[in-house]
C-alpha positions in Angstrom: -16.0 -7.7 2.8 -13.7 -5.0 4.5 -10.0 -5.0 3.3 -7.1 -3.2 4.8 -4.3 -2.7 2.1 -1.7 -1.4 3.8 -0.8 -1.5 7.5 2.1 -2.4 9.6 1.0 -5.0 12.2 4.9 -6.3 12.5 5.8 -2.8 14.4 6.4 -2.6 17.6 3.6 -0.6 18.8 1.6 -3.8 18.1 3.6 -5.9 20.4 1.5 -6.0 23.3 -1.9 -6.6 21.7 -1.2 -8.0 18.2 -3.5 -10.9 18.7 -6.5 -8.7 19.7 -5.9 -6.2 17.1 -5.8 -8.6 14.5 -9.6 -10.0 16.3 -10.9 -6.5 16.5 -10.3 -6.0 12.6 -11.7 -9.6 12.2 -15.1 -8.5 14.4 -15.1 -5.3 12.4 -15.5 -7.2 9.1 -12.0 -7.1 7.6 -11.3 -10.2 5.8 -8.2 -9.1 4.3 -5.1 -7.2 5.5 -2.1 -6.5 3.8 1.4 -6.1 6.0 4.0 -4.6 3.5 7.8 -4.8 4.7 10.2 -2.0 5.1 13.3 -3.4 5.3 14.7 -7.3 5.3 13.6 -7.7 8.8 10.6 -6.2 8.6 9.6 -8.3 5.4 10.8 -11.2 7.3 8.2 -10.8 10.1 5.3 -9.8 7.7 5.8 -13.4 6.4 5.5 -14.8 9.5 2.8 -12.9 10.5 1.1 -14.2 7.4 1.9 -17.7 8.0 -0.2 -17.3 11.4 -3.0 -15.6 10.2 -5.1 -16.9 7.6 -6.5 -13.1 6.8 -2.9 -11.6 6.8 -0.9 -11.3 3.9 2.6 -9.9 3.1 4.4 -7.6 0.5 8.4 -7.7 1.0 11.0 -4.5 0.3 12.8 -2.2 1.3 11.3 1.5 2.1 13.5 4.2 0.9 13.8 5.6 4.3 15.5 2.5 5.3 17.7 2.4 1.9 21.0 2.5 4.1 20.1 -1.4 5.0 20.2 -2.1 1.7 23.5 -4.8 1.3 24.6 -6.8 -2.0 22.5 -9.4 -0.8 19.3 -7.8 -0.1 17.7 -8.5 -3.3 18.4 -12.0 -3.4 17.0 -12.3 0.4 13.4 -10.5 -1.1 13.4 -12.9 -3.8 13.6 -15.8 -1.5 11.0 -14.6 0.7 8.6 -13.8 -2.3 8.2 -17.3 -2.9 6.2 -17.6 0.2 2.4 -18.6 -0.8 1.3 -15.4 1.2 3.4 -12.9 -0.5 1.3 -10.8 -3.0 3.6 -7.6 -3.8 6.7 -5.9 -3.5 6.6 -3.3 -1.1 6.7 -0.8 0.7 9.0 0.5 -1.9 9.3 4.3 -3.8 11.2 7.5 -2.9 11.0 10.2 -0.1 12.6 13.5 -0.5 10.8 14.4 2.9 13.1 12.6 5.6 15.7 12.2 3.1 17.4 9.5 5.1 18.8 7.8 2.0 21.0 9.7 -0.2 18.6 10.2 -3.6 20.7 8.2 -6.2 20.9 5.3 -3.8 16.9 5.8 -3.2 16.4 5.6 -7.1 19.0 2.5 -7.3 17.2 0.5 -5.1 14.0 1.4 -6.3 14.6 0.4 -9.5 16.2 -3.0 -8.4 12.8 -3.9 -6.9 10.9 -2.9 -9.5 12.8 -5.2 -11.8 12.0 -8.0 -8.8 8.5 -7.5 -9.2 8.5 -7.7 -12.8 10.4 -10.9 -12.6 8.0 -12.7 -10.3 4.9 -10.8 -11.8 3.9 -9.2 -8.7 2.2 -5.9 -8.4 3.9 -3.0 -6.2 3.4 -1.1 -2.8 4.6 2.5 -3.7 5.3 4.7 -1.1 6.0 8.8 -2.0 6.6 11.7 -0.1 7.3 15.3 -1.8 9.0 12.9 -4.6 5.7 12.0 -6.9 7.0 13.6 -9.8 10.0 11.2 -10.2 7.8 8.5 -8.7 5.3 8.9 -11.7 8.4 9.2 -14.3 9.8 5.9 -13.1 6.4 3.9 -12.7 5.2 5.2 -16.3 8.4 4.2 -17.7 8.4 0.6 -16.2 4.7 -0.1 -16.5 5.3 0.7 -20.4 8.3 -1.7 -20.4 6.0 -4.5 -19.0 3.1 -4.2 -21.6 5.2 -6.5 -24.0 7.3 -8.5 -21.4 4.6 -8.8 -18.7 1.2 -7.9 -19.8 -0.9 -9.5 -17.0 1.1 -7.5 -14.6 1.0 -4.3 -16.9 -2.7 -4.5 -16.3 -2.4 -4.5 -12.6 1.4 -3.0 -11.6 0.3 -1.6 -8.1 -0.5 1.1 -5.8 0.4 4.5 -5.0 0.1 3.7 -1.1 -1.5 7.0 0.7 -2.1 8.8 -2.2 -1.2 13.0 -1.7 -1.2 14.1 -5.4 -3.9 15.9 -7.2 -6.3 15.0 -9.9 -3.6 15.3 -12.8 -1.0 13.2 -10.6 -3.8 10.4 -10.3 -4.8 10.5 -14.0 -1.3 9.9 -14.8 -1.3 6.9 -12.5 -4.5 5.6 -13.8 -3.0 5.8 -17.5 -0.3 3.5 -16.5 -3.1 1.2 -14.5 -2.1 2.1 -11.0 -4.7 2.3 -8.1 -4.6 4.8 -5.6 -4.6 4.0 -1.8 -6.7 6.5 0.6 -6.1 6.5 4.4 -7.2 8.5 7.7 -6.4 11.9 6.5 -9.9 11.7 4.3 -11.7 11.7 7.2 -10.1 14.9 8.4 -12.0 18.3 9.0 -9.1 20.1 7.3 -8.8 17.8 4.4 -11.3 19.5 2.2 -8.5 19.2 -1.0 -8.1 15.4 -0.4 -11.9 14.9 0.1 -12.8 17.1 -3.3 -10.5 14.8 -5.1 -11.7 11.5 -4.0 -15.2 12.9 -5.2 -13.8 13.5 -8.3 -12.3 10.1 -8.5 -13.9 6.6 -9.7 -14.4 4.3 -6.7 -12.8 1.5 -9.2 -9.8 3.2 -9.0 -9.3 3.2 -5.2 -8.1 1.1 -2.5 -8.7 2.0 1.2 -5.8 1.7 3.8 -4.9 2.4 7.4 -1.2 2.9 7.4 -1.6 1.5 11.0 -0.1 2.4 13.4 -0.3 5.7 11.8 -2.5 7.8 10.2 -5.8 7.4 12.5 -9.1 8.5 11.2 -11.3 10.8 12.9 -12.3 10.4 15.5 -9.6 8.2 16.7 -7.1 11.1 15.3 -3.9 11.5 17.6 -4.2 7.8 18.7 -2.8 4.5 17.4 -4.2 3.4 13.9 -5.4 -0.4 13.8 -6.6 -2.2 10.6 -10.6 -2.3 12.1 -10.8 1.7 11.7 -10.5 1.0 8.1 -14.2 1.1 8.2 -14.3 4.8 8.8 -11.8 5.4 6.1 -14.8 3.3 3.8 -17.5 5.4 5.5 -16.2 8.7 4.4 -15.4 7.4 0.8 -19.2 6.3 0.8 -20.2 9.9 2.2 -18.2 11.7 -0.1 -19.6 9.8 -3.0 -23.0 9.6 -1.7 -23.0 6.1 -2.2 -23.8 3.3 0.0 -21.4 1.8 2.5 -21.8 -1.6 1.0 -21.0 -0.3 -2.2 -17.9 1.0 -1.5 -16.6 -2.3 0.5 -17.8 -3.9 -2.3 -16.1 -2.3 -5.3 -12.8 -1.5 -3.1 -12.5 -5.1 -1.9 -12.9 -6.4 -5.7 -10.3 -4.2 -6.8 -8.0 -5.5 -4.2 -8.7 -9.0 -5.1 -7.8 -8.2 -8.5 -4.7 -6.8 -7.9 -3.3 -8.6 -4.9 -5.0 -12.0 -6.2 -5.8 -13.0 -2.6 
């Protein structure tokens, strides 16, 4: 079974054919799809989609680029949404110093509040990081260390660094805190030698496969709208890089996703 551990089916780029996109994913062998929210409204939409599609699951959270939408009652609303049986994580949360749409101190405050919520609810986190990995890893390391005594089960499966863009040293720091890293379409690009070399050096047991649809379409769909069915292209490339059978890659990464999200 294939899984897509990160895509945004609630985005309006799927409004015209969302049902067909989900059907194509099923026909391609994708058995689980995780749809993280990026703000309160998106999180609500992700939960609704999970409610009407047996193979779609949700994470709820406020993305750093949507931090200005944060209100005093947002955390409470996220807590209520997270009580839904198909919500398996808190995300997409983190820091983004590339867009910088939200003041950095506010980003950090919102990030920490949502990490506290994840600890309270014993849900893993789906982490966004763009040009902010040093700060993100420092925050996550401290957070995970605090879980060891208070939430030991969550400390063993704290979350995933979505669409990983760091180097081997960053990856190893993440692994020391039991985080997984998500690999998306760019690993298939002809000019992605550094990312491909990194994936070769990393254990398959540490990887999750993602699309981040509608973004980051893999080769040969680059430049077009991405969708969960194309996660197969990511898995095929990882199999090629590791010189492993495709079924081995899908089996290992799907098992890892099941351990993390308990679906």
